[in-house]
N, C-alpha and C positions, 0 to 999 in steps of 0.2 A: 461561836464561840463556847467552851465548856470549861468549867478549871472547878474541880474538887475543892470544897472549900468545909471545914467540921463547922457543922453546928453546936457541938457540946463538947466542953472540956473533956480531950483525950487521957487517956493513960498510954504514958512512954514508958516502955520496955529500954532503960539508960538513954544514952545521948544517941542511937543509931539500933531502928529495928530493921535496914533492910539486910537483907543476905549479901553475898556477892551473885553479881548478874540480877539482881531483882531492879526492875523496871522504875528507875525515880521520876523521869516527865517526859509527856509526847505532846508533841509539837508539828501538828502538819497547816501546809497553805497552797490554796486550790487542789486542795486533792478530795475526789468523788464530791460529798455533799457539800464540803467544808468549804468557806473562805480563809478561814482562820481558827483553828483552835488552838489550845493549850491546856492539859491537863498533867495531874500529879496525882498518881496513882498512890494508894498504902502498901504498906507491904507484908499483908494479907491478905484476906479477904476482898475483892474487891467488886462492887456490885452495880453493873453499868445499866443502868436507866434510861429509858426511854421510847414514845410510841415508834410504831413501823414506822420505816422510811425517813426518820430523823437521822440516820446517823452512824448505829450501834456498831454493823458488821462493819464500815467503815474505818473502825478503829481498829476492828478485828484485822481486817487484808493492812491497815499502815501498818501494823505489829508485825506483820508476813514478811510485806516488803520490804521494810526497814531494816533487818535484821536476817536480809540473803537468800529470802523466797523469793521462789519464781513465780508470775501469775498462773502457771494453769493450776496449783495444788491449793487456791482458792475455789476452784470449780465457778469460776466468773468467765471475765474476759481471757482472753489468751495474750493477749500482748499489752506492753506497760503503761503506753499511751492511752489507755481505753481509761486509767484510772486518775488521769487528768481531767479535774469537773470542767463539764461543758462549757462553750463558749471563750476558758483559758488555753493560751499556750502549753503554760511550762507551771510547775508546783513541787513540794520538797516534801521530804518524810522527815523528820529528828526525833531520835529516840535518845534518852541520855538513862543509863545503866550504873548500876551501884558498882567500882571496883572492890578487888578484894578488901582496902581497908575505908575508911568514910572520907577520907581525902580525896583518893582516889574516885575519879568520876569522869566515864568512858562514855563519848556523844557520837552516833553514828549519823550521819546526813544522807540521804540518797536523795537527788534531784532526777526529777523526770520530766518530758517533753511528750507532746504529742506525735514527733516523731521517732518514737518508740527509742529512745535512747537515754541511757542513766548515767551519772558521776556521783562517785563515793566520796564522803567526806569524814575522815577521823579524826574528832577532836580539830574540824578547823580546817585540815589539811587534804589533798586531794589522795588518794590511794587507791589501786586496784581492787576489783571486789575479792581476789583472794584473800586481799589481807583482813579485810573485813569476816567475812566466814573462817579466818584463824580467829579471830577473839570470840565470834559466835561459839566455837565449838570448844574455847577455850572454858567457855560457864556451861558446856553441856546443853544448849537450849537447841533445840532439836525442832525445827515449825512444821516439817512435814511428817510429824511424829502424831498421830492420831493420839493417845494417849497422853499426850503433852498440849496438844493444839487442833482444837478440833472447833474449826469454825463453824456457822453455821449449814453453808451447802455440802459439809462432808458430815453431818450427822449422822445418817443415814448409811455412809461408808461405813464409819464405825461401827453400827450396829449390822453390818455383811461381812465385817472380818469373821473369818474362819478360824478356830481353835490356833492352829496355824499361827495365820498371821497377828493372832493376838499373843501369843508368844513370844513372834518376835519384836512385835511393839513393847510389850512390858520390858521385855529382856534391855532394849534401847532404853525406854524411861527412867525406869528404877534399879535397885541394887547394883551389883559389880560393874563397871564397866566392861571388865573381862569376859561379863555370860555372853552377850552375840557375838564377838569373836572365839569364845570357844566352842559355841554351838557350832557357827557355820565354818569350823574345824572339822569339828566331828562329821557334821553333816558331809563336807566334803571328803573326810578320809573315808566316812560309809559307803559312801559310794565307790571310793577308788575298790574298799574291800569289797562289795560285791561283786566286782565286774574281775577284782581277782579270785574269789574261789570259784566265779565260774570260768574263769579263764582256765583252773587248776581241775575243775570237773570237767570240762572239755577236752583240758589236755591229757589228764589219765586217761578215758574212754576211749579216745584217738590212739594213744600210744600200747593200748592194750588190743586192739583193734590191729594194728602196725606188726604185731610179733605174731600176732595168729599168722596174719597173711603169709608171711616170710617165710614162718617154720612149712607152711605147707609148699613152697615153691623150690626148696633145699636143693630134692632129688632131679628137678629138672635144674637146674642151675649147676648139679657137679656136672651133667650130660654136655650142658650147652659147652663148659670149662673145657673139656674135654676135646669138645670140635673146636673149641678157640686155639687150644694147644696145637693142636694137628695145621690150621690153619693158618699160624704161628710161625710154624713151621716150612710150610710150602710158601711164606712170604719170606723165611730166609733165605731161604732156597733161593725164589726170584729175586733175592740180592744177588746170589752171587751170579745170575746166569751173563747178566750186564759187564760183570765187571771180568768174565771167562772170553766175552766177546770183544773185549776192550783188547786184552791179552792176545788174540788172531790178530786182529789190528795193527798191534803194534809189531808183531813180526813182519808183516806186509811191508808197514811203512819202513823198516831197516832195511828191507832188502830193494824198496824203490831207490832208497837214498847213497849204498853201494853204486845202483846202476848209474847214478846222477855225479857219483864222485870219478867212474869211469871216462861216462862223454866228458869231463870237463876237463880231463888229462886230454885226450882226443884233440879236441875245442883248443886247448893250448900250443900243441903243438904245432898245429895246423898254421895258427897266426903268426907264431913265429916264424916259419920257413915263407908265409907271403909278406912277412916284414922286411926278410933277407931279399927277397927278389926284388922290392918295390924301390929299395933306398938307390938303387944306380938309373931307373926309370925319373925318382924324381931331380935327381942333379942334371939329368938329361933336360928335362923339364925345367930346372930353373935357369938352365944357360939358354934354353930358345925363347924365356920369357925376356930376360936382358935384350937378348938380338932383334926381337919383334917392338920393343919399346923404344930400341934406337933407330928401326927403320918407319915406327912411327913419325917419330919426330922427323926424320929426313921429308919423309911424306907430308908433313906438317910445312915445313920450310916449304916444300915446291908447292903446294899449293896457294901459300901465302904469296910466291914468285907469280902465279899463273893469274892469281886476284889482282894485283898489282899492273899487272900487264894488260890485261881487260880494261881497269880502270883509265888507264892512259890512254890506249885504243880508245876508248870512247868519247873522250876529251879531245884526242886528237880528231877525230871527227867530227865533235861538233865544233870545234875553231875552225873546220875549215870547211863545215854548213854555214855560220855567220860568215865567214869571210865572202863565200858566192852569195851571201844577202848582198853585204854593201856591193859587191861590183852590178847587181841585179838593180838595185837602188839606184846607182849609177847610171844607167844605161834604160831606166823607166823615167828619173828626169830629164833624161836630153828628150826622151819623148813628150813630157809632160809639157815642158818648155813650149814646144813648137804647138800644145792644144790652150794653153791657158789664157791667151789672147783671144781666143773663141770663144771657150767659155765666158771670160767677164762680158763679153759684147750682147753672149747669150744671158748673163745674171740681167743683165740693163734692161731687155726686151721685157723679160720675165718679170720686173717689177712694175716698170709701167703698166705692164697688163692687168697687174692685179690694182694697183693704184685706180684706173680706171674701173675694173671692177666692184671696189669700194665706192666709188662715188657715182656709180649707176642704182648702188641699192637704194629702193623706194624708201621712205619717212616713216616709221611705224611710232599711231598714237599707243598710250596706255590706259587699256581700260577701267582705270581707276575707280568712278563712279559706279560701274560695273559691278565690282570685287568687292568695295564698301556696301554695295544693297547686300548685294548676297551674306555679306557678314553679321548685319544687324539683323535681315532674316532668319537666320541659324543663330544667332546669340538667344533672339523671342523665343524661338522653338525648341533650343535646349533648357531655356529658363523653365517654362512653361514644364516640359517634360523633368525638371529637378524637382518643379514643387510637386508634378504628379507622383514623383517616386518619394517626397518627403510627408507628402499625405501620404499613398501606401503603405508607408514604414511605419508611419503612426499606428495606422488603420490595421497592420500586420501586427505591430506590439500590442493594440490595444485587442487583437483577436485572440495572441498566444496568452495574455492574461484574463479573459472570458473564459478561455479553456481550462486553465490552471485555476480558474476558481471554480469551475463544473468539475474540475477532477476531484479539489477538495471537497466540495458538494456533495458527491457521491459517492465518494469515501468515507465522509461525514456520516453520511446516512446512512451506510451499510455497519458503518459502527452502532449507529443509533439502535438501527432494524437487531444486530446481533447482542445489542443490550437486552432489547426487548426480550430476546430469544432466553438470555442468562436470566432472566427475569422471572419468566414463566414456567422456567424449568426449577426456577429455585421455587414458585408455587406447588408445582407439582413434583418435588420432594418433600415440602413440607405439607401435601397432606389430600391436594386439589391434585386428584390424577387426569381427570380429564378437562383440564384448563388450556390443552393445547386447542385440543378440538371447539374450545367453547370460542375462543381467539379468534379462530380460521373459520369458524360456522361465520362469527360478526364479519369479519371482512368481506366473504362473499357477500353479505346481505345486508349490507350497507345502503344501496342503492333502494332497499323497498321500505328502509325508514322513513319517519315523517322530517324529522331533527337529528341531530349530531346523538349519537351514545357514543359512551365514555366505557372505558374497562377493559382489560381488571384496572381496578383502582391501583395496584401497585406499577401499574406501566403509565400511570397519568399524573405522578406525584414524584419532581425533584428535589431531593435536597442535598444542599452542596456540602453540609460538614455530615462527617459519622457522626460527632456524639449529637446532633438533630436529628439523625437518623435515629439512634438508639432510645433516643428523649420518645419520638412520634410513634415508632414501632411498639413501645411498650404502654402508649397512652389509647391506640387505637386499637381495639379488636381484631383477632385473623381473620373473621369471616369477612370484613370489610376489605381484605385486599384484594380479595378473590369476587371482588360483588361487580357489579357493570350499572353504571348509572345511566337513565333515560331521561326524559328531557318531555315525553307525551305521552298519557296514559296508554292507545293503542300501541305507541312501541315496548313499554313496559308488558302489556298482555302477550304482543306479538313474542316477547323474549324469554316471558314465563314460559310459554307453550311451548318454545322451540327447544330453549337450554335446560327444561326440569330434567334430562336422563344425564347431563354433565355437571348437578350438583351442585352449581352455581347461584347466589343470591342475585335477584336484579331488583335495585331501589329507584323510585323514581324521584327525580326533582322536581319541584313545584316552587316558583320562584313567587317571595315574601316581598310584595311593594312595603308594605307597613315595617318591616322587620328592623329595631334599630341598631348598626354594628357600633361599636365601641371606638371610639378613635384608639388607634395606638400611642400612650405615652406614658414615659417612664419617670415617674418623678424625681425629685434630688434624694428623699428617702431611700427610695428603691436602689437606685445606683448606688449610694452608700454600703447597704446591704447585700451587691452585688448582681441587683437583676440587673439582666440588659436584654432582654426581648422578653416574646410571646410565643405561645408553641404553634399560633397560626400565623407568625410571619415568619418562619423557619423553610417554608417548604412553597414552591413553585407548582400549579397547578390549571386545569381549565376552572372558572369559576365555577360554573355548575358542580364537579368535585369538593371544590373549596368551601361552599356554603353547605355540600352535606357535612364533610368531614368537621366543619366548625360547629353546626349547628348539632348534630348530634352528639359531640364526645367535648363539648364543652372548649374548645383550644382557645378559645379568644380569654377566657379565666385559668389558663396556665399558664406561667412563667417558669422563664429559664433564669438560672443562678449561677454561680461560678463556687469555686471550695470558699471562699469566703462566707457565700450564705451557709454553707453547708456548716459551720461555723456559729451562726448567728441566725440557727433556723426559729428561736422562739421571738425573736422579735422582728420577724418576718410576720409570721401568724398574726400581730397584732397591726397592723398594717390591711388588717384585711385578706391577704392571699391565702385561700385556702386551697393550691394546688399550685407548686411550684418543682421544678428540677434543678437535682445539682451532677456534677459530674460521677458523684457517689452514689446517691439517694435519691430517693422519689416520694417528697411527704405530701400528703394529705390530711386536712382536718375534713372533719365532718360536725355537724350540730344537731343530738335528739331533738327528735320534732314532741316529745314528751315532756321531757326534766329539762331541754334546753343544753345541758352536758356536751363538753367538746371534748371530742376521741381524736387522737393521733396515731396518724399510720407512716410507717418509713421502711419503704423496700430498696432493697440495692438496684441499681443501674442493670439490666441484661444486654448486654451485647447485640447489636442489628441481625439480623437472621437473613432480612427478603432486602431492607434498602441499602445494603450495602455496595450493591449496582444501579441505584435506580437511574433514571433515563427519563427524558422529556418529552411528554407527546408531543405539545404543540409544537418542540422545538422540531420535531420528524415533518408535521406537516410545514412549518415554514421553511424545512429545505426542499421538500419536493415542489413545492413552489417557485423557491429561487432556482432550485434547479431546472423547472422548465421555462421560468424567466430567461436564464441562462442559455438555452439551447436556442430562444426565437434572437436571443441578441447575436450570439455567434451565427443564426443562416444568414442574418439581415448584412453581420460582416463580411462573411462571407463572398455576397452579391458584388457590396459593393466593391471588394477587392479587387472580382473578377473584372468589372465596368473600368477601375483604374487603370491595372494592365494593360487592356483592351486599347484606351485612350493615349496611355504612356507610349504605347508599341507604337501608334500612328503619327504620332507629334515624331517618336524616334526616325520611324521611316522617311518623313516628310525632313528632318533635318538631313536626312543620307542622301536624300536626292540634290539637295542645295548644297551639299560639301561635294560631291561630286561634279555637280554644274562651273564650282570657284574651282575647284582643285582644274577642269580641262582650259579653264581660261588661262590660268598660271600657265599652265603647260606650255600653251599657246605664247604666251608672251617670255618666255624661255624661250622656245627652240628661234625667236625673233632674237632676241638677245648674243644665241650663242652664234648665228650666223654672222652677225656684224661684226663680235669677236672674233673668230676666225677671222676675217678677213682682214681683218686689221693685225692679226698675229701672222698673218701670210706674208703681209706687206711689208712687217716690221722684221723676220726670217730674212726674206732677200735682200733686204737691205742691209743687212749684218755680213752676210754670204759674201755679198760685193763687196762691201768693204774688206771683209777677211782676206781677199782675192788679191785684191790689191795692193795686202799689206806683206804679201809674200817675200820671202826672204830673195837671193839673187844668188844664179844658177851656178856660178863660178865658187862664191863661196862653199855651198852645200858641199860641190864635187869635192873639192880639197876635203873637208871633212871627211869625208866618208873616203879619199886613197890614204888616209891617217889612219882609221879606223881596221881597213883591209892590212895595211902593214902590220899592225900590232897581235890579227891572231895568225899572219903567218907565222911571226917571230915564235909567239908559243907553242904552236907546232913541230916549230924543227925541235925545238928544248924535249917537246913530247918523244920525236921519231930516235934522239938521242939516249934519252931513259930508258924507252921500250930494247933498243940495241943492249945495253947492260944487266937488263935485267935474261933477255934472252940466253947470254953468255953463264949466266949466276944458275941457271934453268938446267943446261945441261951438266952441269958439274952437281948438281945435286941427283937429278938422274942417273948417271954413274954409279955415284955412292950407293944409293938405293939397290941397283941390282946388283952389287955385289953383296950386299947384307941379307936381302929377298934369296939371293944362292945356297947362302951358307943355313938361313931359317928351312929350306927346304929338305939340304940335308938331316938337318936336327929330329925332323918330323918323319924322316925312312929309318932313322936309328931307334927313336921312339915305336913307332908302328911293330918295328922285330919285338922289342924287348913284352911288348903289351899282349901280344901271342901267345907268350909262357908262361904270363900274371893270370890270364884268366880262369886257364886249367887250372892253377892251382887256390885261384878265389871258390872255384866249384866246391871244390874241395872243403873249402875252410866254410862254405854257407852250410854245406851238407851238415859238417860236423858240430856247429852254431844249431842248425833245427833238431837235430837229437838229442843236444845238451838243452834246448828249449822246450821239447819233450819231456825230459827225463825231468826238468824241473818242475813242468808242470804236472806229473804223473805223482810227485813227491808232494808238492804243495797239495793235492787232491786225498793224498793219503794222510797228509799232514791232517788236515781235516776233520777229515772222514774218525781219525783216532781222537782230536780234540773232543768232539760230538760225542765219538762214544765213549769214553771219561767224563763229558758233563751230562750224558744220560745215566750213567753207572754210578756218578758221585749225586744226582737227583734220585734213585734210586734209595743211594746207601754209602752213606762215609767208611771207610775200613778203621775199624778201630779195631783195638788187639783180643779183643772180643770178641768180635766179629772174625779177625781174621783165625782165632781159632777154630771157630765154630766153621770155615771156609775148606780146613783143613778135612774135615770127618765129613765136608761131601764129596760127590764124585766130582772127579777132575777135567771132566770131557762135556761138549754142551749136549752130546747125547742123551749120555747116561743124566745127566743132572735134571735135562727134560723130561724124560721116563722117570726117577726120582718124584720129581713134582705130581705130574700123574696118577700115581701111584695112593699120594700121599693125599689128595685131591679126592679122589675115589674113596677112602676111608674114610675122608670128613665127611663126608656127602651121605654116608649109610648111617652114620648119627641121624639118629630124626627126632625131631619132637614139634607140638603144636605151635605155643606160643612163641615165635622169633624173639618176642623181645624180652622174652622173663628174667635175663641176668639184667637189662636197665632197669626193670619193675623194682627186681631185686634188689639192684645197689643202692638206685632212689628211694625204695622204700627205708634200706636203712639208714639213708642219711637222713630221714624225715625222724626215725626213732631217734639217729645220738641230736638232733636240735629238739628234738619236741624234751627227749628226757632233760638235757640242760636248761632249755625254761621252765619245766616243772619244777627242776629244781630250784632255780633261782624265784620261781613265783611262789613256791610254799615256803624260803626263804619270809619272802617277800612279805607274804600273809602274815606270818607268824610276828613278823615285824610290825605291822599296824594292828596287831589284834593288841600286840603289848601297847602302845601308840594310844588307841581308840580307850584301852582300859584304864591309864594312866589317867587321861586326860576326861573321862567322863568319869571318874570316881570325883573328881574335884569340882567339874562343872553337874552332875547333878544332884549331890551332896550341898551344893548350893543353892540350886535352881528348887530344892525341895524345900528348906528351907525359907527362902522366897516365897514359895507359894503358900506354903504352911501359915507366914505372917500376913501376906494378904486375907486367905482364907478366913482366920480367927477376927481381923476387922471387919473382912466383907459379912461374915454370919453377925455377927456382932450389931452391926450398921442395921442388917435385915431384921435381927431379933428386937431390935428396938424400936422399929416401924411394925411390930406385929405381924412380920412376913417370917419364912425364911426363907435361906441362900447360902451357897456354896460357893467356893474354887476349888478347881483340883486338876491336877497335871495330871495330861492323858499321855502313858509312855508306851512307847514301841522296844521295846529291846536296845538293839541298835538302828533301827531305823530314825535316826534325827530327825529328819528335815518331814518326819511324819507324828513328833512331839506337838503340843498344843496344851492351851490351859482352855479348860471347860469351865462355865461360868451357868452353875446351875440354881434355879430359882424356884419358889411356890409363892401364889400371892393370894390361897384360898389352902383354908384347915385341912381341908379336905382333899386335898388336891395331891399330888408327887411330885418331887424336883424332877423337871424338866430343864435341861439344855436352852440357852438364852438363844431364840431364834425369831422370825418372824411367822411362822406356822404353830408357837406354843403362844406366846403372848403379844398384846395389841403395842400399840407405839409408845402409850404412856408409861406402859408396866417395861417396858424397854429400854425408855428413856431413866426410870427410876433405878434399873438394874446399873445402866450405864455409868448414872452421876455417882450413886454407890462404888461402883468399879474403880472410878476413877479417885474417889473420896479414900479406899483403902489404899492406894500408892500415896497418900501425903506423905506420909510417916517414914517412908522406904525408897525414895524418890529422891535424887539426885541432879534436878534438874532444878535451876531457879525461879521457875515460874510458868501457871498453867490457864489453858486459855478454853474456857469452854461457851460455844454462843447460844443462847436460848433453847438449852435443853430441858428446860421446865417445862414447854407446849406442848400442850396433850396429856401431862399430867393431872390426875382428879385435885381437888384444891387438899387432900387430906393427905396424900401421898406427896404432893408440894410443898406442904408444910414440913410433913416428915424429913424430908429430902433437905430442907432450907435447914434444918436443926441440927444436920448431920453434916454440913457444909460448915455452920458458926464453929460447931463442936471441934472440926478439925481443922478450923484456921487459927483457933484457941489454941494448939497445940504447941509447944517448944520447936523451931526447926523446921516446922513446916515451908513448903513454899510460897510461893507470890501464887496468888489466884486472881482470875479475872470470870467473872461468870455476867452474861448479856443477858437482859431478860427485856420484855416490852411494859412485864407489869410485875406487881410484888402481893402477897394477899397480905389481906388487915391484921395487925395483930403478931405480927411475929416476933423473933424471941432476938435481940442484936447483943452482941457484946462487942468488948473495945476494941475486936481483931477485925472489926466491920467498916468498910471505907461505901459510902454511898457515892457514885459518881451519875447525877442528872444530865443525858443531853439535851439541852434547850436547842433547837437551832429551828430557825424559820424567817419571814420576813422582818419581822418587828421585834429582833431577840437582842438585837447592839444597848439599846442602852438597860431595858431589864438586866443583861450581863452586867454593864456597870455597877448597877444599885448591889446585885447577886453578888460582887465581886469585892465591895464596899463593906460587905457584914452585913448590908441593912435584911431586917424579918420578912420572910415571904409574902406577908400582905404587901407591903410598900412593893413589890415586885409587881404583884398581881396589879391592883393599882395602875401603877406603867403600864401593863399591857392591856386595860381597858381604855386608858385614854388612846394608846396606840393604834387601837382598833376602831374608835370610836373618828 
């Protein structure tokens, strides 16, 4: 913390010595090197003093960033988050400005954090950045102007300013605010003026060329126009030709139309005659149609009568058949009665015979025990077979699982081998051009080696996380990844001899039994700092490979941290960890062998290019052994499966035999049962037959029933015959009526035929007239279409207007004469010859360009005169003001240089209207014998340029309209004499009235300098023991007390 406190009585200039826009207070928190800082600068010259690294430039950065500046203009970090103190998440800058009055205080605060976010506050309220920019612009504060704000990292930029750039910066910093605006306007207008002058010159030259060219073409153009007039006359005559053809087609159409009208009259006459003949025929046909309808009705009645008679005849026949059937049944009953007694005695005899046969059947014993025995054997065999099937199913399921595992193993092995190819390809792309040949040579000659050989190392290392791959690849040199590792000296010599042409290293691993490997442990302190692992713990590889990598490159001493570790890097080194990785950086500390000094190196973490597709060689060998083991298991399972199938088939065959034997016994039992059942059924049927025969009705009763039924049938037959008789009488009447009407119809047919013979001849006449009319009509339609087509064609060529009609009257009236006139005119036009067929188009196009360019030239000349007038008016105002300003700067600059016993001048480098070439030339000389030279790195030393720069800035003091100026360590590189003189000039300028507030940062001051009351000293006291002395200093105690406290703190 540092706070300005005057140690001697201050000579005040009234109640308030600050100008509007002066900085009255600066407060910082967690900004760059400061935890907390609060200082109150004076209103004139502020000398900010402190050793290098104490934080002087941090104060400059705070002023720039706190007043709306971007990080890029400081020449340090490009992001705002980089200005937060290391180890902290956020901080702020707070700057207080003096307002237009003493009472108006303006406070601007900018809160920043490591996420590169900023929050702006104006007098305690959150506002957007544009509001802060407006406030800064209000007081003409320009932190990006090197003549007003010159930080340490941009001092060299000021010396590199060209005269043009120096003029621009000076215009912005001092004088009338309209000067840079007017200068910019003059630059733009002069550029436009040059463009206009060039355009006017080019257009004038082009116009003269085009006019000369067209004057040469006029004779040829006249001949072309004569030819075009003749061709135009030909075109006019060609327009009349289709109209003459149209007139001829119209005459043909009218003739065809007259023929059509004549044919129409003849057709109408023939049609009228035909209609007169057809009327009596139609009347006869109507009468005949009515008679035919009556005949049809009588015929229908006759058909209905006939149908009814046929139905009655069929019914009578059916009833006769039924009556005769009843008579036959009566005869049959008489015959059956005689044989019924015989049948009853025969049925009794059959029943006795069946009962005897049933009683004579031998008894049959059921083989139940045999069937049960066979059933139990079948069950046992089926149970054994099901057990075999169950075992076979399990074996089959296990076999499927093993085959699936084998497929997965083979696929995984292929993937791993493909990964090996990818890794080898990555090595080849990175420079190991023959790594494939070396790898394949090793695979082919492994049988000749004494022990296992690993390589390339990239194939042996497997890293599970991408970020760990970045660490490991960044830690281990590239040549190791393409190396081969042996475990036997003879193998090493064998590989070195044969792999030398492939340009790959060969390392030999010798196990060190005495080597003590530190156990992997993470302490609580490490865990709090984000340390989670060690570099030798994040990858897998064969023991020999891991031992080589660990022993050669100290992987057990390289730790892995997090983003939190990145923020607390200084604390990690205190735990004795001299190498660790974070997601963003790689930190390494080294201790000097001579002085014991500790130096740190921080490098960004590079992305892995080789280990991104890392694979595990041990995994490949494990997969190969697993594949072989699975293949052996599958062979054994398939053998067991085949034997189980054979055993199952044998059991199923034995069970089938027993099934067949049991079926035969069951069939025999069923056959015996069927025989006895059939005999029992036969006896039962014969008993029922005998009983039914004994229960039959008496013969007399049946005969009486049959006689009654036959009598009923005969009565119905008689009724049918009577109805048939009536229908026959009715049918005779219908036939007589039909014959009469049919004869009348025949007479009508004869009359109609006689009339039709006469009408056919008239129809032929009418048909001929109709065909003739249709032909005429078609011919008229054809002529009409031809006429329409001719008209469309003629209209497409030319539509007749009064002018065209008048021209047609002067042309020949026939087609032949018109065609002859066209040919004569074409011949006359073709007789006019010229070389360039496009001469007229070129002439007219050139004429259009002449007119366009003339118009454009007049407009450009008018605009040119307007621009000249504007530039002259603006130049007179701007240049007069600028010359006065440069003269004032030169007067002060020359006087200041003269006071330092050297010479210097400031002049305006003018270039007529090339306003973008105007500049300010600073000419100085530091030796009496020399001449004035333009200030540059080629003519003056660094110290001399610093003197000239600071004196130029001092010369702007009286003219400036900005509230403050900042210059950082400009006195570095000056010799003591020049530095003392420069300081005196600064003190003298600061003592003048209305000079802006000034901040001069320097690590030291010469002894016995002359100070005035306008000077304020701001001592930057920053360090680990500063808190207590700063409190004493702030309370106003003497410097000796502070020094004493500091000594005690250090002890």
